[in-house]
C-alpha positions in Angstrom: -0.1 -0.2 0.0 1.3 3.6 -1.0 1.0 6.3 1.8 1.4 9.6 0.1 1.8 12.7 2.1 3.0 16.7 1.5 3.9 19.7 3.3 4.8 23.3 2.1 6.5 26.5 2.7 5.7 29.8 1.4 8.0 32.7 1.8 6.8 36.3 1.3 7.5 39.9 2.5 5.2 41.2 4.7 4.9 45.6 5.4 7.4 46.7 7.7 9.8 43.9 6.8 12.2 45.5 4.9 14.5 48.4 5.9 17.3 51.0 4.6 17.7 51.3 1.0 15.2 47.9 0.1 12.6 49.2 2.4 12.7 52.7 -0.2 11.8 50.7 -3.0 8.4 49.6 -1.6 7.8 53.2 0.2 8.3 54.5 -3.4 6.1 51.4 -4.8 8.8 50.5 -7.3 7.8 46.9 -6.0 4.9 45.9 -3.1 4.7 44.3 0.0 3.0 40.6 -0.2 -0.3 40.5 1.9 -0.9 37.6 4.5 -0.8 34.2 2.5 -4.1 32.1 2.9 -4.6 30.0 5.6 -5.1 26.6 3.8 -2.9 25.8 1.0 -4.3 22.5 -0.5 -1.1 21.5 -2.8 0.8 22.7 -6.0 -2.1 23.9 -8.0 -2.9 26.5 -5.2 0.6 27.5 -4.9 0.7 28.0 -8.8 -2.4 29.9 -8.4 -0.9 32.1 -6.0 2.3 32.6 -7.5 0.5 33.6 -11.2 -1.1 36.2 -8.8 2.4 37.5 -7.4 1.5 36.8 -4.0 5.0 35.5 -2.5 8.3 35.2 -3.6 8.8 31.7 -3.6 7.4 28.0 -2.3 9.3 25.1 -1.0 6.7 22.0 -2.1 7.7 18.7 -0.6 5.6 15.7 -1.9 6.6 12.2 -0.7 5.7 8.3 -0.1 6.1 5.5 1.4 5.1 1.9 0.7 4.3 -0.3 3.2 3.7 -3.9 3.9 2.7 -6.1 6.7 2.9 -3.0 8.4 6.6 -2.1 7.9 7.8 0.0 5.0 9.5 -1.4 1.8 9.9 1.6 -0.1 10.1 5.4 0.0 10.8 8.5 -2.4 10.0 11.9 -3.0 7.0 12.8 -5.5 7.6 14.2 -8.9 5.9 17.4 -8.2 8.2 18.0 -5.1 10.4 21.0 -5.3 10.7 24.9 -6.2 8.0 26.7 -7.2 9.5 30.7 -7.6 7.6 33.5 -8.4 9.0 36.7 -10.3 9.5 40.2 -9.1 7.6 43.3 -10.5 9.4 46.8 -10.6 7.4 49.9 -11.3 9.0 52.7 -12.9 7.0 55.5 -13.8 5.3 55.1 -16.7 6.5 51.9 -17.3 6.9 48.7 -15.3 9.2 45.4 -15.4 9.0 41.9 -14.5 12.4 40.2 -13.7 12.3 36.3 -13.4 13.9 35.0 -10.3 16.7 32.9 -11.0 16.2 29.2 -9.2 18.7 27.2 -7.7 18.9 23.4 -7.7 16.7 21.2 -5.7 18.3 19.3 -2.6 16.9 16.6 -1.3 18.3 14.1 1.3 18.5 10.8 0.9 15.3 9.5 2.8 15.7 8.3 6.2 13.8 5.0 6.8 12.8 2.9 9.9 10.1 0.0 9.8 7.7 2.6 10.8 8.6 5.7 9.4 10.4 7.6 6.7 11.9 11.3 7.1 12.3 13.5 3.9 14.6 16.8 3.9 14.3 19.2 1.3 15.8 22.4 0.4 14.7 25.1 -2.2 15.8 28.4 -2.8 17.3 31.1 -5.4 17.3 35.0 -6.0 15.5 37.9 -7.6 16.5 38.5 -10.8 17.1 42.7 -9.5 20.2 42.9 -8.7 21.2 44.5 -5.5 25.1 46.2 -5.5 26.2 46.3 -1.8 29.7 45.8 0.2 29.6 42.9 2.2 32.0 42.3 5.0 33.6 38.5 2.7 35.4 38.1 0.2 35.2 39.7 -2.9 33.5 42.6 0.0 31.4 43.6 -3.2 28.1 41.8 -4.4 25.9 42.6 -7.5 23.6 39.8 -7.0 20.8 40.0 -4.6 21.2 37.4 -1.5 19.8 34.0 -1.7 16.4 32.9 0.1 16.0 29.3 1.1 13.9 27.1 3.1 14.3 23.3 4.3 11.4 21.2 5.1 11.5 18.1 6.7 8.5 15.7 6.7 8.1 12.4 8.2 6.0 9.9 7.0 4.5 6.9 9.8 3.0 3.5 8.4 0.1 4.7 10.2 -0.7 7.3 7.7 0.5 9.9 10.3 3.1 13.0 9.5 5.3 15.3 11.3 6.7 18.7 9.8 9.2 20.8 10.6 10.9 23.9 9.3 14.8 22.5 9.9 16.8 25.8 8.4 15.7 29.1 6.6 17.5 32.3 4.8 17.0 34.9 7.9 15.1 37.4 5.3 11.8 37.4 4.5 9.3 35.5 5.9 8.4 31.7 5.8 5.2 30.0 6.4 5.1 26.3 6.8 1.7 24.2 5.7 1.2 20.4 7.4 0.1 17.4 5.3 -3.7 18.5 5.4 -3.0 22.0 4.3 -3.5 24.0 7.2 -1.1 26.6 8.5 1.0 25.2 11.1 4.4 27.2 12.0 6.0 30.7 11.2 9.5 31.6 11.1 9.5 34.0 14.2 12.5 36.2 13.2 13.5 38.6 9.9 16.9 39.6 10.0 17.5 41.6 6.7 21.3 42.9 7.8 22.5 39.1 8.1 21.0 38.1 5.1 22.2 41.2 3.0 25.8 40.8 4.2 25.8 37.1 4.2 23.7 34.9 2.4 25.7 34.0 -0.8 27.9 31.9 -2.1 29.5 29.1 0.9 27.1 30.8 3.6 24.2 29.1 1.9 22.9 25.0 1.4 24.5 25.2 -1.7 27.8 25.8 -0.4 28.5 24.6 3.5 26.0 26.3 6.0 22.2 26.4 6.1 20.6 28.5 8.9 18.7 27.3 11.7 15.4 29.0 11.6 13.4 30.3 15.3 10.0 29.0 14.7 6.7 29.7 16.5 3.4 28.4 16.2 0.7 29.8 14.2 -1.5 32.0 15.6 -5.6 32.0 16.0 -7.9 32.5 12.6 -9.7 35.3 15.0 -5.7 37.1 15.2 -5.3 36.7 11.6 -8.4 38.3 10.8 -8.0 41.2 13.3 -4.4 41.6 11.8 -5.4 42.0 8.2 -7.5 44.8 9.9 -5.0 46.5 11.6 -2.5 46.3 8.5 -4.9 47.0 5.6 -4.1 50.1 3.2 -4.9 53.4 4.2 -4.7 52.7 8.6 -0.9 53.1 8.2 -0.4 52.1 12.0 2.9 53.0 14.0 5.7 50.6 13.2 7.5 50.0 16.8 11.2 48.1 17.1 12.7 47.2 20.2 15.8 45.4 20.9 15.9 42.0 22.7 15.0 42.5 26.5 12.9 45.1 26.4 9.7 45.6 28.4 6.3 45.8 25.8 3.8 45.6 28.8 4.3 45.4 32.4 1.7 43.9 34.8 -0.3 45.8 36.4 0.8 49.1 34.6 -2.2 51.2 32.8 -2.0 50.7 29.1 -4.2 52.0 26.2 -2.2 50.7 23.2 -3.0 47.3 21.3 -0.2 45.7 19.7 0.3 43.0 16.6 3.6 41.7 16.7 5.0 41.7 13.2 8.5 39.9 14.1 10.3 38.5 16.8 9.3 36.3 19.6 8.1 37.8 22.8 7.8 35.9 26.3 4.4 36.1 28.6 4.9 36.4 32.3 2.3 36.6 35.0 2.8 36.8 38.5 6.1 36.6 37.3 6.3 33.3 36.3 7.0 32.5 32.3 3.5 31.4 31.0 3.9 31.0 27.2 6.0 32.6 24.2 4.0 34.3 21.0 5.2 34.9 17.8 4.3 37.1 14.7 0.7 37.7 14.4 0.0 37.6 18.1 -2.5 40.0 19.0 -1.5 42.0 22.6 -2.9 43.7 25.1 -6.5 43.6 24.0 -7.6 42.8 27.5 -6.5 46.2 29.0 -8.6 48.2 26.4 -11.6 46.1 27.2 -11.7 45.7 30.7 -10.0 47.7 33.2 -7.2 49.8 31.6 -4.7 47.6 33.1 -2.0 45.2 32.0 -2.6 41.5 32.5 0.9 40.4 31.6 4.5 41.6 31.5 5.8 41.0 28.0 9.3 41.2 27.2 11.5 41.0 23.8 12.8 37.4 23.5 14.5 38.4 20.3 14.6 41.7 18.3 11.0 42.5 17.6 8.6 44.5 15.1 5.5 45.8 16.6 2.6 47.4 14.9 0.5 49.7 17.4 -3.1 49.8 16.6 -5.3 52.9 16.9 -8.0 51.3 19.1 -10.6 53.4 17.8 -10.2 52.0 14.4 -10.7 48.3 15.8 -13.7 46.3 15.3 -14.9 45.3 19.0 -16.6 42.1 18.1 -13.3 40.7 16.7 -11.2 42.1 19.6 -13.2 40.4 22.1 -13.4 37.1 20.3 -9.2 37.3 20.9 -10.0 38.3 24.4 -12.0 35.4 24.9 -9.7 32.8 23.5 -6.8 34.4 25.4 -9.1 33.6 28.7 -9.2 29.9 27.8 -5.6 29.2 27.1 -3.9 29.6 30.4 -0.3 29.7 28.7 -1.3 33.0 27.3 -2.8 35.3 29.3 -2.5 39.1 28.0 
């Protein structure tokens, strides 16, 4: 009996992620930010449709199979559709525009690790935009013309009972990477983007096609209510304040008054209640809603585990029905009381 399974990652550039000269290209609308990808991606057809809509930078589609006889694995391999799905970069220079095809790198597929009861497949895909990015770098030859390399390394484990496990083993530090499981649902997100490291180091031997991979800081996916509210906060015309804080910074302190609502755009925050850590949250989390809805007092302390970027929302523009749903969910989850 053959048991197939799949997973994928989507790499995209959210609003507020680029910095410096790269950000100016977005500010002047020479190119565009990407909207958040969908909550569910059902296979290669969905990925190709999103690519044709210019909705992401590239995708890693990992598909594999195992053959099982008498309860044990007798064969395993990658499916033909497994590999890279690369988008394009559209540049607008008034009054004309141009589309630059990205440069794909060879797909790297590790030999499956097989036991009688499970098989693990590891695949790396990536490439670079076709738009040049001249810049000084701290390694020979000290100047680079081509854009840095982006990549993800995915791991898919298939068990003989048909269950699966997925992971993001490594990724470039820019842009954002979202990971979808075998059922197509969003499961994981890269927790931190670091454009400076990406621009300075992601070329040559400092990539999986040379000698190095970069471990990914991974955060669990947020709830549907938080995703819907984050889309409202970031919709065109809102222009929320973007606040950058270093590792160790205190975002909110339990017992202190507070009137700001936060959307965590990048990084990891520790959640502490009464001096005890009750959890960590990653990109997409809505923070500070209970102080707005209840008594104006923070119910937890939020500390930056990594450098973070936060969108500070105007509470007057927020749909209170959606905000109440987020608050109700946080009350039920004892590890996240904010």
